[in-house]
N, C-alpha and C positions, 0 to 999 in steps of 0.2 A: 673678563672676556664675555662672560654670560650676559652682562648688562649691554655690551656693545652689540651682541647678536640680537638681543631683544629690541634694541633701538632700530637696528637694520630692518627687522621684520615689521615693526610698527610703522616706520617711515617709508617702507617699500623701496629700500635701496640695497644694492649689493656691495657698495663701497663705503668703508668707514675709516676715518683717520683719527688716531689717538695722538695727542700732543702732550708730552711730558717735559717738565723742566729737568735740565741735566743735574745729575748728582755727582758728577766727576768733571774735572777740568778737561779731560780727554774726550773728544767726540767718539760716539759709538755708532755702529751701523744701524740703519733702520731695520725693523723686523716686519715681516709680512706673514700673515696667517690666512690660510684658505679653509673655510668652514663649509662643508656640504650642507645644503638646505634640507636634506632628508628626502622627502617625497618628490621634490622637484629636481630636475636636472640643472640646478643652478648652484652657484657658489657665492658665499659672502666673503669678500676680500677685506681684511682688516690690516691696516698699516700703522705701526707704532713708531713714532719718531721722538727723539730727544731734541729739545731746542735749548739754546744757551740761556741760562738764568743767572749764572755767576761765573766768574773767572778770576784766577790769580792774576791775570793780566789787566784787570780793571774794567770799568763800565764801558768805555768806548769800544773795547774789543767785543764785549758781549753784545752791544747794540749793533755793530757792523755784522757780526757773525749771525745774529738773529735775523737780520734783514736778508742776508744771503740764503740762509737755510729755508726760511719761509717762502722766499721768491722761488727757489728751486722746487720745493714741494708743491706749491700752489700754482705753478705755471701751467700745469697740465691737469686740471681737475678731473677730467674723465679717466685719466690713466694714473691717478694718484697712487694706486697700490700695485700697478702692473710693472713698475720700474724694478 
């Protein structure tokens, strides 16, 4: 988390998206973290998502689910962490 906050400061952004490969065959909910910038009245919004990397159902399932997940997350880049 510290590294993502540092990147946000360095790049001048308030929105960060972390993408992790899944570690379970069951989908998990996305996580959103709101970090106060301290002296400014601004918040860094960090969204962590799991994307399919493997599945007991096989490669074609992973490929299709990955397309759907990334399309949903990246469809609204300005609101990526506000959902």
